[in-house]
N, C-alpha and C positions, 0 to 999 in steps of 0.2 A: 318256593318262596319263605321266607323267613318271619315267623307269625308275629304279631306287632307285640304281645308281650315276650317275647325274645328280647327284648332292647333292655328289657330287666335282669336277664339272665346273670351277669355279671354282678349284681348286688345279691342277687339269692344265693347264691355261690358264696360269694360274703357271708352273707351270713349264717350259711349252715357250717362254713372252717370255721369261722372265728367260734361259736358259740360250742361246736364241739371242743376246739381247742382250750376254747376258757376252761373247761371242766376237768382237764389233769390239775392246774395250779388254786382253782378255787377248790374245789375238794380239798388239799392239802389248808388254805384257810380256815376252811370249817369245821378243820378235826381241831383248830385248836379250842372250839367249845363243843364241839359235840362228839360222843362216840362213834363210830365207823358205822354200824348197823343203824342206831337211829337217823342216824342222820340219811342215810338212805331214803327211811322209811317216810319219814319226812320230806325228802326233796321229790318223792313218788307221789306222795299226797296231794303237792302242792302241782305235779304233773295229769295226775288222773283226775283233778276235779278241772282243769283245763280242757284235757283230753274227750269229757264228760261233754261238758258247754259245747266243744264242737262237735260233738256226733247228736247232741239235740239239735242245732241249729242247721247241720247240713243231714242230717237223717237217713247216712248210707243205708245199704242192704246190712238187716242183719245177719250173725253168723246163726250156719245151719246147727244143731247141737250135736250132729254125726264131727263139726268142725269146735265145740266146746274142748275137747281133753287137748286139740292141739295148740290154741289158743294160751289155755293155761299151763301146757308144757314151755312157753315159747317166754313167759310171764316171768315162772318158775326162774328157767334158765339164763334167760336173757336178760330178765329185771334183778332179780332178786337174789341171785346166786352170785350173777355177774357182778353187783355193787357188793353185796358182801364181801368177795375176796379184792375184789378192787380198792373199795375203802380200805377194807385193814391192811393191805400191801402198799398203801400211799401214805401211810402212816411211818413209813422207813425208805421207800422208794423215791424216788427226786418225780416230779412232773415230768420233764424229758425222754429218762429212762422209761418213764411208767406209758408216755405217748409207744415208745418206739417197740416198747414189749408187745401192744397190744394191735401194735401192727403186722405182727405174724400172724393175727387171726385169721387175714384171708387164704394162705399158705393152709393152713392146719383146717380150715374148710372146702378148698379143692380135695384134699385127703380125704374126710370126712365122705365127698362128694363120689369118691372113687370105691367108698366102700357102701354106702347106701343108694346112690343114686347109679351105681357101674360107670361113673365116667373114668375116663383114662388121659392118663400125664408120661408126658414125652421125658425125654430121656435128660433134657433140658431143665423141665419144669422139679424132675428130683435133683437135678443139679442146683439150681435155685431156692429150694425146699432143703439141702444140706446148707447150702451157704447161710440163708437164713438163720436157720435154726445156731449156725454157729455165732451166729453176732449177737443173738439172744444171750446162748453164753457167757460170751463177753462181758456185754451189760449188764447181765446179774451177779456176776463176780464183784463188778467194782460196788454193789448195794450194800446195805449193810444183810449180813447175814450169808450172802454169796446164793451158793444153788443149794442149801441144804433145807430142808423140809419143815416145809409153816414157816421159811425167809418170805419178807414181802418181795421181793422178783419175783420165786414162785408161786405166789399169790394173783400179783398179778398176771403171773403167765397163763394161772388156771383159771382168771376171768376173761384172756385169749380165748382157751379153749372151750369157754361159756358161748362166745361172743359168735367161735366160728361154728359152734350145737344149733345158737340162734339163726344164725343163715341160713342153714339150713333146713329149718324146721321151716322157717317163714315163708320160704319161697311159696308154696302151694294157696298159703293162704294169701299172699299178694294177687297171684294171678286171678286169685276167685272173688276178691275183698277188693284189691287197689292196694297201693303202700299206705296210703292216711289213716282211712278205717285198720289196716290190721295192726297200724302202728296204733292206734286210740286204742284200739280191742287188749293187745297185750299193755300198754301202759298201766290199763285200768287193772289187768291181771297180776302186775307184776304189783303193783299198790298193794291188791288184795290178801298178800302171803307177806307182807313186811308190816300189815297194820299190828302184828302183837307189840312190833319196838315203837310204834310211834305215841302213844303217851310220855313213853320215855324222853321222846325227839320235842315235844310239844314243852315238854316242861324242860330241857335244854334251853331249847330254841329262845324262851321265855327270862332265861337268866343270860344269856349270851349278849358279847359285845352285841354294837349296831354291826362290826366288821362281818361277824358270824351271821348273821341276820340276814343279813345283806347278800353273803355269799349262798346261803339256804336257798333263799328268792331267785336269785340269779341260776341257780344248778338247777331249781324246776321248771321255771320259765325259759329259758334260752336253751339248754344242749338237750334236755328232756323233748318242750313243745317246739320252740322257734327251728329249731337245728331241723330238726325231722321234718317239718313242713316246708323250710325251704328249699329242706332234699328232692320233698318228690315235687317241686317247681323243675328241680335241675334234673331228675330222673327224669323226668315227661321231658322233658326238651334234647337230650343228648341223650338218654339209654344209658342203663345200668353199666356198659361197659367202657364206653366214655368217659359217665360220669366218675367210673372208680379209680379215674386215674389224677382225677383232682385232690380224691384222698391224701395221694403221695405229700401233699401239703397241708397235713397235720398236725405231723412230728418239728418240723421249722417252724410254723405258726406259735405251735404251744409252747417251742423254746424261747420265743419273743416274748410271749404273752408271760411265760412265769420266770422271766426276767425282771419284764416292768412291775409284773403284782410282788414278787416276792424276794427278787432280789436275788433267785437262784439261776447259777453259772453251769452249764454241765461241763462233767470232765472230759477228760483226753479219751479217756477209755470210752466212755459213752458218748461221744460222737463218732469213733471209730467203728465201735459195736453198731449205733444205727446208719451207720454209712455202708456197714455190710448187710444189714437186714434188707435195708432199703431198694439196694445191687439184687437180693438174690427176687427179693418181692415182684419187681420188676422185672428178673431174667422170667422167672416162675409165669407171670400174669404175658408178656411177651409170647416166651415162644415154649411155654410147658404145656398147652392144650391141644392134646391129641386128637385131628382132625374130627374121630369119630363119635367125640365126646358132645357134639355138635348137636349130633341127634338126638340125644338121650334130655334135652333140657326143655324139650317142647310142650 
């Protein structure tokens, strides 16, 4: 029987997808007034305050001392380094292209799971991975700097690699503490490592246009806080596997929002490369898991 709160599931799906999709064009808006790293510091200072208030309100289980290094590692990789690479990359990479490059993160997480968790991938999984990475290369070649080291596309792809590592690192924490407490602890951890750039971020914010200030607040409140909270509700009702399929909506929603907010129109190369990436992701997620891998995740 469906739980009564399940009636609100479409609303929370919309909140999560719209919040996360908005990050791509809104970051580009904020970058007009703030440098990439101070922007990340200011954004996650806002998110960390909200996470701390939530922890004080809900008072979930506190992390064990033995789990602190893992939480700090999640914060450094999944928040600090991810956002430094992503923000620097979006200086030259379009919002739609960035969302498609990041969409390859689940594939890399699967490859990392083979190395660190002993999972296995079928031939279809390998085929899907190769297909997706060819799509990534196609998208990157259409961006400024192409595939050269340090180009915007390679920086965004580096952020996707960080997201993949973060996915693997957080699994054990989520099992022990739950999704929302884990996210709150990680947000605070990541914000702490960004504090050296916070004074510069505050100075830039005080001199920014109202559009830049609104963009920073939106990034700290919606993608970082409300988006994750709504996603926790979605995963609680659908489970991780079924919920993950909804993430295929992120790139198209991002492109629509980018057009509405910044008049950005994706190039034909980006659309073709994106279709190749998503086809590979779907192929890998549908047929790529080897049956033996199912016994490893418990």
